[in-house]
C-alpha positions in Angstrom: 115.9 45.6 38.8 115.7 46.2 42.6 119.1 44.4 43.2 120.7 46.3 40.4 119.8 49.8 41.7 120.7 48.7 45.3 124.1 47.4 44.3 124.9 50.6 42.3 123.8 52.9 45.1 125.7 50.9 47.8 128.9 51.3 45.8 128.5 55.1 45.7 127.6 56.0 49.2 129.4 56.2 52.6 126.6 54.5 54.5 125.6 51.4 52.5 123.5 50.0 55.3 121.0 52.9 54.9 120.3 52.2 51.2 116.8 50.9 50.6 114.8 50.4 47.3 111.0 50.1 47.4 109.3 48.6 44.4 105.9 50.0 43.4 104.3 48.0 40.5 101.6 49.3 38.3 99.9 47.9 35.2 102.3 49.3 32.7 105.2 50.6 34.8 107.4 49.8 37.8 108.7 52.5 40.1 111.9 52.0 42.0 112.1 54.4 45.0 115.7 54.7 46.1 116.3 56.0 49.6 119.8 56.9 51.0 121.1 58.7 54.1 120.8 62.5 53.9 124.6 62.8 53.8 124.8 60.6 50.8 122.1 62.2 48.7 124.6 64.4 46.8 126.7 61.4 45.9 123.8 59.5 44.4 122.6 62.6 42.4 126.0 63.9 41.4 126.9 67.2 39.8 124.0 68.5 37.7 122.3 65.1 38.2 124.8 63.2 36.0 125.1 60.1 38.3 121.3 59.9 38.7 120.9 60.1 35.0 123.5 57.3 34.5 121.7 55.1 37.0 118.4 55.7 35.1 120.1 54.9 31.8 121.5 51.6 33.1 118.2 50.6 34.5 116.4 51.5 31.3 118.8 49.3 29.3 118.4 46.4 31.7 114.7 46.7 31.6 114.4 46.6 27.8 113.5 42.9 27.9 110.5 43.5 30.2 107.2 44.8 28.8 106.9 47.4 31.6 108.5 50.8 31.8 110.9 51.1 34.8 111.3 54.5 36.5 113.9 55.3 39.2 113.0 57.9 41.8 115.5 59.2 44.3 113.6 60.0 47.5 
């Protein structure tokens, strides 16, 4: 999951070197914290959060095979 979010974010931003994804694992869930450069924050979120919602939808579809819930947070 981490690589998926990282690849999607790097394709969207102007500063792909500053994209980092931290994984926080719990008992029933996995939280992916996506950090980008302050200038690129708008590109990852998109108008009215559409790009962020699309990223979350792709990750949810990819994580359907796992028994844990995967959450994407943009920090």
